Phi, psi and omega in degrees: 000136178282160179298128180288158175273126181260132182220132177284134174263103185293345177295334184237027186223156171291156186304327183259019181296146175242153181296140174282131180294147181300324179302318179292318179295315178298322178300320177298318179294322181289327187257353182300134177274328180224138172235163178246126181258127176249125176233178181236128178289165179304327182272008176092351179285145179283157175224127180235135181210147176286145177222154172262108186249157174230151179256127177205138176054044176061031175216158177254141187233145175217165181236158183204142173293142182301336183260000180290154182303319181299321179293316177299318179297320183293336177297325182265336184205109184280352184287130183224165169230128173247133179233150173205166179152225185226175177236031177260143182280321188267348183208161175116177180221125175256141182233136179237126179245127175249143177174189178248134179277130179239130179287131178265137176229352179294116188291332176294318178293317179298322177298317178297318179293321177301321178293320179296315179300314182297318181292313182299325187251028176048044177069010176289330176250106178235127185236144168266147179247126173197152178055032178073021182220169168268151169225137177295137178289348179285001174100002177296123184284349183282138176286157172241123175284147177244129181245147178239137176237109172274123185298135169261334177207140177227139175238143173235130181245116176268157182247170174089199186296335182249032184300141179195167177248124174254133175250133179255128178256129182258000000 
């Protein structure tokens, strides 16, 4: 993926706001411990749930049990929003990723993602890969689907005196 073009949206920014660099925004995506996934139910109602996501190959990835609401929602509508950031008023950076969730089944890619999860979380999340899914090494027999979201649009919101909204165009 090429470096996105960052542009301040003055409608939601202080007059002297400067665009947040992509490196800083990507760092937030790479280091976030919790993200919030928004999906849409069959009847059009929103569904929001926390997920443990990882960033790899210019996409954000999350996993889900086949019977969870988010998985059921994705069957009917793949469009999602993932958000992460902070809950402080005066400082921090919030990031919003828009895109479509695609289930990954390529076992080579899943092996790489399993390694990223294990590394990021000091081996607390360890997965076996088989049949195009993750399986918990703790022996849970249920598969975990892995979804990938390549951003179509990303927003970064800075806080404090120089608060602004940066929109990234890919």
